[in-house]
LUMGULO-9515 format. One line per field, with one value per residue (C-alpha): chain; residue number from 1; y, x, z. Coordinates in pm, whole numbers, plus 50000, padded with zeros to 5 digits. Example, Ala and Ser with C-alpha at 12.3 -4.5 7.8 and 13.67 -1.06 7.14 Angstrom:
% LUMGULO-9515
mol = A:A
seq = 1:2
north = 49550:49894
east = 51230:51367
up = 50780:50714
This chain:
% LUMGULO-9515
mol = A:A:A:A:A:A:A:A:A:A:A:A:A:A:A:A:A:A:A:A:A:A:A:A:A:A:A:A:A:A:A:A:A:A:A:A:A:A:A:A:A:A:A:A:A:A:A:A:A:A:A:A:A:A:A:A:A:A:A:A:A:A:A:A:A:A:A:A:A:A:A:A:A:A:A:A:A:A:A:A:A:A:A:A:A:A:A:A:A:A:A:A:A:A:A:A:A:A:A:A:A:A:A:A:A:A:A:A:A:A:A:A:A:A:A:A:A:A:A:A:A:A:A:A:A:A:A:A:A:A:A:A:A:A:A:A:A:A:A:A:A:A:A:A:A:A:A:A:A:A:A:A:A:A:A:A:A:A:A:A:A:A:A:A:A:A:A:A:A:A:A:A:A:A:A:A:A:A:A:A:A:A:A:A:A:A:A:A:A:A:A:A:A:A:A:A:A:A:A:A:A:A:A:A:A:A:A:A:A:A:A:A:A:A:A:A:A:A:A:A:A:A:A:A:A:A:A:A:A:A:A:A:A:A:A:A:A:A:A:A:A:A:A:A:A:A:A:A:A:A:A:A:A:A:A:A:A:A:A:A:A:A:A:A:A:A:A:A:A:A:A:A:A:A:A:A:A:A:A:A:A:A:A:A:A:A:A:A:A:A:A:A:A:A:A:A:A:A:A:A:A:A:A:A:A:A:A:A:A:A:A:A:A:A:A:A:A:A:A:A:A
seq = 1:2:3:4:5:6:7:8:9:10:11:12:13:14:15:16:17:18:19:20:21:22:23:24:25:26:27:28:29:30:31:32:33:34:35:36:37:38:39:40:41:42:43:44:45:46:47:48:49:50:51:52:53:54:55:56:57:58:59:60:61:62:63:64:65:66:67:68:69:70:71:72:73:74:75:76:77:78:79:80:81:82:83:84:85:86:87:88:89:90:91:92:93:94:95:96:97:98:99:100:101:102:103:104:105:106:107:108:109:110:111:112:113:114:115:116:117:118:119:120:121:122:123:124:125:126:127:128:129:130:131:132:133:134:135:136:137:138:139:140:141:142:143:144:145:146:147:148:149:150:151:152:153:154:155:156:157:158:159:160:161:162:163:164:165:166:167:168:169:170:171:172:173:174:175:176:177:178:179:180:181:182:183:184:185:186:187:188:189:190:191:192:193:194:195:196:197:198:199:200:201:202:203:204:205:206:207:208:209:210:211:212:213:214:215:216:217:218:219:220:221:222:223:224:225:226:227:228:229:230:231:232:233:234:235:236:237:238:239:240:241:242:243:244:245:246:247:248:249:250:251:252:253:254:255:256:257:258:259:260:261:262:263:264:265:266:267:268:269:270:271:272:273:274:275:276:277:278:279:280:281:282:283:284:285:286:287:288:289:290:291:292:293:294:295:296:297:298:299:300:301:302:303:304:305:306:307:308:309:310:311:312:313:314:315:316:317:318:319:320:321
north = 93717:93752:93565:93774:94023:94069:94283:94351:94233:94495:94361:94415:94036:94058:93782:93659:93606:93501:93147:93040:92913:93018:92974:92936:92576:92519:92290:92111:91918:92199:91996:92380:92704:92911:93168:93277:93488:93344:93225:93425:93237:93114:92993:92644:92617:92295:92068:92087:91891:92043:92001:92113:92372:92650:92775:92576:92539:92340:92620:92886:93250:93158:92935:93216:93480:93783:94127:94347:94718:94928:95230:95345:95161:94992:94727:94701:94313:94242:93921:93847:93522:93408:93357:92976:92974:92628:92684:93072:93306:93614:93762:93880:94186:94133:94418:94372:94698:94648:94885:94884:95272:95403:95284:94970:94901:94635:94702:94525:94629:94363:94514:94335:94363:94110:94163:93837:93858:93609:93495:93639:93696:93698:93652:93696:93354:93468:93217:93383:93321:93664:93482:93348:93193:92884:92823:92614:92560:92558:92919:92967:92835:93147:93393:93593:93725:93950:93976:94158:93866:93827:93529:93215:93085:92729:92435:92139:91775:91825:92121:92340:92653:92663:92994:93040:93202:93134:93345:93356:93373:93152:92936:92879:93104:93386:93636:93985:93976:93819:93436:93269:93023:92749:92730:92839:92527:92305:92352:92289:91984:91976:92048:92366:92709:92641:92904:93207:93449:93728:94104:94285:94500:94436:94253:94519:94892:94987:94861:95058:95001:94803:94710:94243:94153:94180:93969:93959:93746:93812:93675:93867:94204:94163:94236:94256:94454:94391:94587:94511:94621:94227:94185:93832:93641:93304:93196:92921:92770:92572:92212:92076:92113:91756:91565:91360:91168:91260:91373:91782:91983:92260:91943:91702:91699:91623:91745:91746:91380:91499:91817:91711:91470:91729:91660:92086:92217:92635:92878:92840:92468:92553:92174:92352:92155:92139:92480:92645:92931:93144:93323:93578:93568:93884:93782:93809:93560:93157:93020:93310:93263:93038:93200:93528:93665:93733:93987:93927:93866:93852:94119:94221:94417:94806:94694:94687:94412:94584:94441:94668:94481:94609:94437:94688:94491:94630:94661:94605:94604:94649:94401:94144:94130
east = 20636:20968:21323:21589:21559:21942:22002:22288:22379:22479:22781:22775:22695:22489:22247:21987:21674:21409:21399:21358:21546:21847:21589:21231:21274:21421:21121:20995:20773:20595:20705:20615:20508:20823:20760:20401:20158:19772:19522:19159:19055:19385:19235:19053:18632:18434:18415:18755:19049:19361:19661:20002:19985:19702:19509:19188:19227:19506:19670:19789:19807:20150:20198:20181:20388:20213:20228:20492:20579:20853:20796:21158:21190:20767:20719:20309:20180:19874:19685:19354:19187:18913:18564:18529:18902:18929:18558:18521:18316:18408:18705:18907:19214:19450:19707:19988:20185:20552:20745:21120:21147:21430:21274:21390:21015:20833:20563:20238:19919:19709:19336:19117:18740:18530:18276:18056:17977:18340:18539:18871:19121:19487:19846:20213:20323:20714:20943:21126:21490:21605:21932:21972:21797:22044:22046:21748:21582:21827:21830:21462:21391:21639:21382:21202:20847:20588:20214:19908:19691:19426:19259:19301:19081:18927:18924:18747:18907:18950:19143:18835:18742:18441:18315:18471:18790:19017:19190:19539:19605:19776:19817:20123:19957:20020:20289:20155:20445:20727:20841:21135:20980:21139:20958:20638:20639:20733:20472:20213:20088:20158:20530:20506:20235:19958:19741:19495:19554:19289:19475:19340:18982:19015:18694:18551:18759:18735:18983:19291:19664:19790:20097:20066:20422:20763:21053:21355:21711:21899:22207:22282:22052:21798:21389:21121:20835:20426:20189:19848:19557:19370:19210:19446:19755:19908:20191:20304:20643:20743:20598:20541:20897:21137:21203:21381:21511:21157:21348:21307:21133:21289:21315:21582:21908:22087:21999:22318:22366:22013:22246:22293:21953:21657:21480:21406:21759:21682:21903:22311:22299:22073:21891:21545:21376:21131:21109:21329:21133:20910:20557:20317:20021:19826:19464:19140:18952:18918:18613:18484:18191:18002:18013:17757:17992:18225:18327:18198:18482:18242:18388:18105:18122:18155:18321:18744:18948:19221:19514:19843:20127:20417:20748:20991:21359:21583:21823:21845:22180:22030:21961:21693:21443
up = 09984:10193:10085:10290:10603:10694:11040:11194:11572:11861:11790:11348:11288:11035:10968:10695:10988:10723:10606:10249:09908:09706:09407:09277:09221:09538:09782:09411:09691:09840:10164:10358:10256:10408:10098:10093:09960:10071:09948:09969:10287:10502:10839:10881:10845:10936:10774:10630:10723:10792:10575:10647:10446:10567:10265:10224:09855:09696:09471:09682:09567:09603:09327:09059:08950:09033:08816:08967:08980:09124:09267:09475:09784:09717:09496:09368:09343:09163:09107:08960:09103:08847:08950:09116:09153:09416:09494:09521:09425:09223:08981:09296:09211:09505:09548:09785:09844:09993:10142:10289:10437:10643:10972:10945:10892:10603:10548:10374:10242:10068:09892:09730:09585:09415:09198:09347:09752:09825:10171:10211:10483:10364:10601:10568:10627:10637:10882:11097:11334:11448:11557:11154:10898:10961:11379:11439:11740:12019:11907:11868:12206:12339:12173:12413:12293:12421:12252:12348:12325:12613:12439:12243:11963:12145:11949:11883:11911:11519:11549:11412:11614:11791:11786:12161:12382:12625:12887:12827:13211:13445:13086:12834:12632:12844:12636:12789:12985:12794:12829:12701:12350:12481:12842:12686:12405:12652:12875:12555:12505:12163:12170:12008:11899:11628:11792:11698:11964:11972:12056:12307:12287:11874:11931:12001:11821:11499:11236:11349:11334:11719:11807:11795:11945:12019:11989:12072:12063:12362:12254:11922:12075:11741:11798:11580:11581:11459:11407:11218:11160:11196:11542:11535:11510:11440:11653:11495:11602:11224:11441:11093:10972:10954:11293:11165:11493:11661:12002:11902:12174:12445:12707:12492:12645:12302:11961:11787:11639:11428:11281:10928:10835:10671:10410:10301:10252:10278:10165:10082:10207:10557:10686:10819:11120:11369:11558:11350:11338:11395:11200:11360:11079:11153:11035:11070:11314:11152:11038:11109:10876:11124:11444:11458:11713:11506:11283:10876:10654:10377:10097:09940:09532:09550:09909:09994:10196:10373:10546:10671:10867:10984:11054:11240:11310:11550:11795:12148:12363:12686:12949:12913:13157
């Protein structure tokens, strides 16, 4: 969905902080779904193996040209998914209302209706690097993040949610006090994050807009805050982007010899590689249809699916603790 966001640094240097491509044909092999509006259901279901593209179906909503209407600083996008498309029941009308405000906020409000009961869990899959879209893993590791999440979803060896939760206390998943992304990644068993975090108290409260996370790149001072009315957020550190030499990690001493090789060429010739960006994808509970303790993700006729997310950009000039 987002193709470019330019933000000044504390010194006035403007950078584009969203990964993307020069044109619509820039990613012909779909090497990575960098610019994306997800399909009906973005998270894992039992007995369906994960691929590099998150939606269960092979044809996500990002593969379609949506109808668009512009009203001032707001763009209204609509798409109709026909009954039984990708195996989903119901003809579904989806609207994404996208607005940039004078408060440096990008708000996306997704709504959907269906004429048959169907499952819906949509999100935005934008990739960010607050140092600049082309700055790669070295700068990504310097980002500090605070997250309003006290649990993560427990997953099986097949990477499928079990319906249980794990407390984040005393683990690499505890971002309630800010952590450098590089330090946290180095503690993971998978050399990166691709985990569903549960927003504190969201399971016991009504749907409402909540603070999700705050990320800062100390050197530039650029900040991004995320707010959402969904109970979860997927934190992903672009682990599936190319790692040409097989050594990209926060603990690697020298990555410069691989700087000129990548099969994902982005805007202005930028080479996108592993750990070059992060995603914060607000969403409902993964695999909720198989777990009675999760809120229902079934959309029934006559009901409205809604998902609001806000990305607030800014500049911080003080000391970073």
